[in-house]
N, C-alpha and C positions, 0 to 999 in steps of 0.2 A: 693909641699910638705905636704900638707894636703891630699890630693889625695892619695899620695903614703902611707901615714899612714893608711888611711882608706882600701885601698886595703890591706897593710899589716896584719892589724886587721882580717880583713873579710876572709883572708886565713888562719890565726892562729885559727879563731873561726872554720871554716870548718874541719880544722885539729884536733881540741878538739873533735867534734861532731862525726868524723870518728873512733878516737880511743874509745868514750864511746859506739858507736854503736857495734864497734867490741869486746868491753870488755863486752857487755851485750848478746852477743850471747848464752853465759853461764849463766843462771841468778844466779844461787846458786853461782858458781865462783865470779861473780860479786858483790853479797852481802856480802860473805866472805871476798873479798877484801876491801870493803868499810868498815866494821866493825874492820879489821885488822889495817886499815891507822886510823880510828878514835882511836883505843885504843892506838897505838903506839903514837899518838899527845897528847891524853889525859893523859897518864902516864908521858910523858914529862913534861907537864904543873903542874900534881900533883907533880911531883918530884922538880920542882923548888920552888912551894910553899913550900914545906916540907924543903927544904934548908933554904929558905928566912923565915922561922919561926922563927929561932933562931937568926938572923940576921937582921939588918935594910939595911946594905948595905956589898958587897964585894969587896975591892980594890976601892972603890968609885963608883961601879955601883950600883944601885938601883934595885929593883924588876922590876920596868916596864921598866929599859935599858935591862935587861935581857930578858924580855917578848918579848921586841919589835926585838932583835938580833935571838930568837929563833924562832920567827914568821917568819921573813925574811928567815931561814933557811929552815923551814917547806915549805914554799913556792917555793922555789928553789928545794928542794929535790921531792917535788910532781910533779914541771914542768919536772925536769931530769926524773923522773920514768916514766913519760907520753911518754917522747921521747922514752924511750927504750923498749915500748911494742912492 
């Protein structure tokens, strides 16, 4: 079981390295993509902070609860976009 997990992780790391190498063939495109992804994530966090500046919670969800859900969504979206390259 552990051997299978190691093999799967190794394959996943190889896959990610291939994606990064192929993205870095065009360095300006890669840098602009990184900046764009950072700005999208950053504006999402700033928007949530702005919304929660007037409230302590929304329907029982605190700011930290919403940040956790948003972070999980961002991780999923990044992984999905990496697969579609």
